[in-house]
C-alpha positions in Angstrom: 6.8 27.6 64.4 9.8 27.5 62.2 10.6 24.3 60.3 13.9 22.3 60.3 14.3 23.5 56.6 13.9 27.2 57.5 16.4 26.9 60.3 18.8 25.2 57.9 18.5 27.9 55.3 18.8 30.7 57.8 22.3 29.6 58.5 23.4 30.7 54.9 23.5 34.5 54.8 21.9 35.1 51.3 19.1 32.6 52.2 18.6 34.3 55.4 18.2 37.5 53.7 15.5 36.2 51.4 13.7 34.7 54.4 13.8 38.1 56.2 12.1 39.7 53.4 8.5 40.6 54.7 7.0 40.3 51.2 7.6 36.8 51.1 5.9 34.0 53.2 7.7 30.6 53.9 5.5 27.6 53.4 5.8 23.8 53.3 6.2 22.0 49.9 3.5 19.5 49.2 5.6 17.6 47.0 8.2 16.8 49.7 5.6 15.0 51.8 5.1 11.2 51.1 1.5 10.3 50.2 -0.6 7.3 50.5 -0.5 6.8 46.8 2.6 7.3 44.5 1.9 11.0 43.7 5.0 13.2 44.4 7.2 10.1 45.2 9.9 11.6 43.0 10.5 14.6 45.2 9.0 13.1 48.6 11.3 10.0 48.3 13.8 9.4 45.4 15.0 13.0 45.6 14.9 13.5 49.3 18.4 12.3 50.5 21.7 13.5 51.7 23.0 13.1 48.3 20.2 14.6 46.2 18.0 17.4 47.6 19.1 17.5 51.2 16.7 20.5 52.3 14.0 22.4 50.3 11.9 25.4 51.4 9.5 27.3 49.5 8.1 30.9 49.7 5.3 32.9 48.1 4.4 36.5 47.8 1.0 37.7 49.2 -2.0 36.9 46.9 -3.4 39.6 44.4 -7.1 38.8 45.0 -8.1 40.4 41.6 -5.7 38.2 39.5 -6.2 34.5 38.5 -4.4 32.7 40.0 -3.8 35.1 42.9 -0.2 33.9 44.0 1.8 35.0 41.1 5.4 34.0 42.1 7.3 31.6 44.2 10.8 31.0 45.4 12.1 27.5 46.4 15.6 27.1 47.9 17.1 23.7 47.3 20.3 22.3 49.1 21.9 19.9 46.4 24.2 17.1 47.0 26.4 15.3 44.3 23.9 12.6 43.7 22.3 14.7 41.0 25.4 15.1 39.0 26.1 14.5 35.2 29.7 15.5 35.4 32.0 15.6 38.4 30.7 18.4 40.6 28.1 19.7 38.2 24.2 18.9 38.1 22.8 16.7 35.3 21.0 19.0 32.7 17.9 17.0 33.0 18.0 17.5 36.8 18.3 21.3 36.2 15.2 20.9 33.9 13.5 19.0 36.7 14.1 21.8 39.2 12.5 24.2 37.0 9.6 22.0 36.2 9.1 21.4 40.0 9.2 24.9 41.0 6.5 25.7 38.5 4.5 22.8 39.9 5.0 24.5 43.4 3.3 27.7 42.2 0.4 25.8 40.7 0.2 23.7 43.9 0.3 26.6 46.4 -2.6 28.4 44.5 -4.5 25.0 44.4 -4.2 24.5 48.2 -5.2 28.2 48.9 -8.4 27.8 46.6 -9.3 24.5 48.2 -8.8 26.0 51.7 -11.0 29.0 50.9 -13.7 26.6 49.4 -13.5 24.1 52.3 -17.0 22.7 52.9 -18.1 24.0 49.3 -17.5 22.2 46.1 -14.1 23.1 45.3 -13.8 23.4 41.4 -10.6 24.7 40.4 -9.1 25.9 37.2 -5.6 25.0 38.2 -5.7 21.1 37.5 -2.9 21.7 34.9 -0.3 19.6 33.4 3.1 20.5 31.8 2.7 20.9 27.9 6.3 22.1 27.4 9.2 23.6 29.3 11.9 25.2 27.4 15.3 25.5 29.1 18.0 28.0 28.4 21.1 26.7 30.2 23.5 29.7 31.0 26.1 28.1 33.3 26.6 24.6 34.9 25.1 24.2 38.4 27.8 23.2 40.8 27.4 20.5 43.5 27.2 20.6 46.3 25.4 23.9 46.4 22.4 25.7 47.7 20.3 27.3 44.6 17.2 29.5 44.4 14.5 28.4 42.0 11.8 30.8 40.9 8.7 30.5 39.0 6.4 33.5 38.0 3.3 33.6 36.1 3.8 35.4 32.7 0.0 35.2 31.5 -3.0 33.2 31.4 -5.1 32.4 28.3 -8.2 30.4 28.8 -7.1 26.9 29.9 -3.3 27.7 29.4 -0.9 29.2 31.9 2.5 30.5 30.9 5.2 30.5 33.5 8.9 31.8 33.7 11.5 30.2 35.8 15.1 30.6 36.8 17.8 28.6 38.7 20.3 30.9 40.3 22.8 31.2 43.3 22.7 34.0 45.9 25.3 36.2 44.3 23.4 37.0 41.0 24.6 34.1 38.9 21.8 32.7 36.7 22.5 29.0 35.9 19.3 28.5 33.7 16.0 30.1 32.7 12.6 28.4 31.4 9.6 29.2 29.7 6.8 26.9 30.4 3.2 26.1 29.2 0.7 24.4 31.5 -2.7 23.4 30.1 -5.9 22.2 31.7 -6.8 18.9 30.0 -10.3 18.7 28.3 -10.9 15.3 30.0 -9.9 13.8 33.4 -6.6 12.1 33.4 
Protein backbone atom coordinates (compact mmCIF):
# COMPACT_ATOMS: atom_id res chain seq x y z
CA UNK A 1 0.00 0.00 0.00
CA UNK A 2 1.35 3.42 -0.96
CA UNK A 3 1.59 5.95 1.87
CA UNK A 4 0.44 9.58 1.68
CA UNK A 5 4.11 10.57 1.93
CA UNK A 6 5.08 8.43 -1.04
CA UNK A 7 2.18 9.82 -3.10
CA UNK A 8 3.31 13.35 -2.20
CA UNK A 9 6.94 12.80 -3.23
CA UNK A 10 6.01 10.94 -6.43
CA UNK A 11 4.57 14.24 -7.70
CA UNK A 12 8.07 15.78 -7.68
CA UNK A 13 9.98 14.48 -10.75
CA UNK A 14 13.43 13.99 -9.16
CA UNK A 15 11.86 12.35 -6.09
CA UNK A 16 9.78 10.09 -8.32
CA UNK A 17 13.00 8.97 -10.05
CA UNK A 18 14.50 8.02 -6.67
CA UNK A 19 11.35 6.15 -5.66
CA UNK A 20 11.34 4.15 -8.91
CA UNK A 21 14.87 2.85 -8.33
CA UNK A 22 14.43 -0.92 -7.70
CA UNK A 23 17.51 -1.05 -5.43
CA UNK A 24 15.73 1.09 -2.83
CA UNK A 25 12.71 0.28 -0.66
CA UNK A 26 10.44 2.91 0.89
CA UNK A 27 9.68 2.51 4.57
CA UNK A 28 7.94 4.33 7.35
CA UNK A 29 10.12 6.56 9.51
CA UNK A 30 9.71 5.52 13.13
CA UNK A 31 10.65 8.92 14.56
CA UNK A 32 7.62 10.51 12.81
CA UNK A 33 5.19 8.39 14.83
CA UNK A 34 4.03 9.68 18.21
CA UNK A 35 4.85 7.29 21.04
CA UNK A 36 3.24 6.79 24.44
CA UNK A 37 6.39 8.24 25.99
CA UNK A 38 8.11 11.45 24.95
CA UNK A 39 10.50 9.47 22.73
CA UNK A 40 10.81 11.00 19.24
CA UNK A 41 8.46 13.89 20.14
CA UNK A 42 10.78 16.38 18.40
CA UNK A 43 10.24 14.82 14.95
CA UNK A 44 6.82 13.23 15.59
CA UNK A 45 5.21 16.39 16.98
CA UNK A 46 7.32 19.58 17.05
CA UNK A 47 8.73 19.23 13.52
CA UNK A 48 5.60 17.68 11.97
CA UNK A 49 3.66 20.68 10.71
CA UNK A 50 2.90 22.65 7.57
CA UNK A 51 5.61 25.16 8.54
CA UNK A 52 8.40 22.75 9.49
CA UNK A 53 8.78 19.27 7.94
CA UNK A 54 5.58 18.92 5.96
CA UNK A 55 6.28 15.41 4.66
CA UNK A 56 9.07 12.92 5.27
CA UNK A 57 9.81 9.57 3.63
CA UNK A 58 12.75 7.21 4.09
CA UNK A 59 14.23 4.54 1.82
CA UNK A 60 16.93 1.92 2.32
CA UNK A 61 19.03 -0.37 0.16
CA UNK A 62 18.62 -4.11 0.50
CA UNK A 63 20.51 -5.63 3.43
CA UNK A 64 24.02 -7.11 3.02
CA UNK A 65 23.67 -10.10 5.34
CA UNK A 66 27.40 -10.61 5.89
CA UNK A 67 27.92 -7.03 7.14
CA UNK A 68 27.21 -5.58 10.59
CA UNK A 69 24.90 -3.74 10.48
CA UNK A 70 23.41 -5.17 7.27
CA UNK A 71 21.57 -2.05 6.02
CA UNK A 72 24.39 0.31 5.08
CA UNK A 73 22.65 3.32 3.56
CA UNK A 74 19.41 5.31 3.79
CA UNK A 75 17.83 8.21 1.98
CA UNK A 76 15.24 10.47 3.58
CA UNK A 77 13.20 12.99 1.62
CA UNK A 78 12.03 16.03 3.58
CA UNK A 79 9.56 18.67 2.38
CA UNK A 80 10.57 21.76 4.35
CA UNK A 81 8.45 24.78 5.20
CA UNK A 82 9.68 28.21 6.30
CA UNK A 83 9.26 27.46 10.02
CA UNK A 84 12.82 26.07 10.09
CA UNK A 85 14.41 29.34 8.93
CA UNK A 86 17.31 31.19 10.47
CA UNK A 87 17.37 33.88 7.77
CA UNK A 88 14.56 34.77 5.35
CA UNK A 89 14.01 31.83 3.00
CA UNK A 90 17.01 29.89 4.41
CA UNK A 91 17.19 27.02 6.92
CA UNK A 92 18.74 27.65 10.30
CA UNK A 93 22.19 26.03 10.43
CA UNK A 94 21.26 24.17 13.60
CA UNK A 95 18.29 22.68 11.79
CA UNK A 96 20.58 21.48 8.99
CA UNK A 97 22.65 19.71 11.67
CA UNK A 98 19.42 18.27 13.10
CA UNK A 99 18.45 16.85 9.69
CA UNK A 100 21.85 15.18 9.38
CA UNK A 101 21.69 13.72 12.89
CA UNK A 102 18.15 12.48 12.22
CA UNK A 103 18.99 10.70 8.96
CA UNK A 104 21.85 8.94 10.75
CA UNK A 105 19.33 7.94 13.42
CA UNK A 106 16.99 6.63 10.70
CA UNK A 107 19.81 4.38 9.47
CA UNK A 108 20.39 3.01 12.97
CA UNK A 109 16.66 2.58 13.69
CA UNK A 110 15.96 0.71 10.45
CA UNK A 111 18.71 -1.75 11.33
CA UNK A 112 17.47 -2.06 14.91
CA UNK A 113 13.86 -2.69 13.81
CA UNK A 114 15.06 -5.28 11.29
CA UNK A 115 17.12 -7.07 13.93
CA UNK A 116 14.23 -7.07 16.40
CA UNK A 117 11.83 -8.43 13.76
CA UNK A 118 14.26 -11.24 12.91
CA UNK A 119 14.63 -12.15 16.58
CA UNK A 120 10.97 -11.84 17.52
CA UNK A 121 10.22 -14.44 20.12
CA UNK A 122 13.90 -14.68 21.06
CA UNK A 123 15.99 -12.50 23.34
CA UNK A 124 16.64 -9.50 21.09
CA UNK A 125 20.11 -8.35 22.12
CA UNK A 126 21.26 -5.69 19.74
CA UNK A 127 24.55 -3.96 19.20
CA UNK A 128 22.78 -0.92 17.78
CA UNK A 129 21.86 0.83 21.02
CA UNK A 130 23.99 3.77 19.92
CA UNK A 131 24.08 7.46 20.76
CA UNK A 132 25.61 10.41 18.92
CA UNK A 133 29.12 11.10 20.24
CA UNK A 134 29.80 13.83 17.70
CA UNK A 135 28.61 15.09 14.36
CA UNK A 136 30.83 17.40 12.31
CA UNK A 137 29.01 19.47 9.72
CA UNK A 138 30.54 21.04 6.63
CA UNK A 139 28.13 23.71 5.37
CA UNK A 140 28.53 24.10 1.60
CA UNK A 141 25.54 26.28 0.64
CA UNK A 142 22.48 27.63 2.44
CA UNK A 143 19.40 25.37 2.28
CA UNK A 144 16.49 27.31 0.74
CA UNK A 145 12.94 27.13 2.08
CA UNK A 146 10.41 26.09 1.22
CA UNK A 147 12.05 23.19 -0.57
CA UNK A 148 12.36 19.43 -0.80
CA UNK A 149 15.72 18.01 0.20
CA UNK A 150 17.34 14.60 0.15
CA UNK A 151 19.23 13.61 3.29
CA UNK A 152 21.50 10.57 3.11
CA UNK A 153 23.38 8.52 5.66
CA UNK A 154 25.91 5.81 4.85
CA UNK A 155 27.97 3.66 7.17
CA UNK A 156 31.65 4.39 6.76
CA UNK A 157 33.06 1.83 9.21
CA UNK A 158 32.49 0.04 12.48
CA UNK A 159 35.13 -0.40 15.16
CA UNK A 160 33.94 -2.39 18.20
CA UNK A 161 31.29 -0.24 19.92
CA UNK A 162 31.79 2.71 17.53
CA UNK A 163 29.95 3.34 14.27
CA UNK A 164 31.13 6.03 11.83
CA UNK A 165 28.48 7.46 9.47
CA UNK A 166 28.72 9.92 6.56
CA UNK A 167 25.78 12.13 5.62
CA UNK A 168 24.61 14.72 3.10
CA UNK A 169 21.80 17.22 2.59
CA UNK A 170 21.23 17.92 -1.09
CA UNK A 171 18.63 18.81 -3.67
CA UNK A 172 17.54 16.75 -6.65
CA UNK A 173 19.78 18.59 -9.09
CA UNK A 174 23.22 17.72 -7.71
CA UNK A 175 23.58 20.64 -5.29
CA UNK A 176 25.09 19.54 -1.98
CA UNK A 177 24.12 21.88 0.85
CA UNK A 178 25.96 20.15 3.69
CA UNK A 179 27.97 17.04 4.50
CA UNK A 180 28.65 15.38 7.83
CA UNK A 181 30.86 12.88 9.57
CA UNK A 182 29.36 11.36 12.71
CA UNK A 183 30.42 8.96 15.41
CA UNK A 184 27.87 6.88 17.30
CA UNK A 185 28.88 4.88 20.36
CA UNK A 186 27.29 2.13 22.39
CA UNK A 187 27.32 3.22 26.03
CA UNK A 188 29.04 0.96 28.55
CA UNK A 189 26.11 1.26 30.96
CA UNK A 190 22.38 1.60 30.39
CA UNK A 191 21.17 5.17 29.96
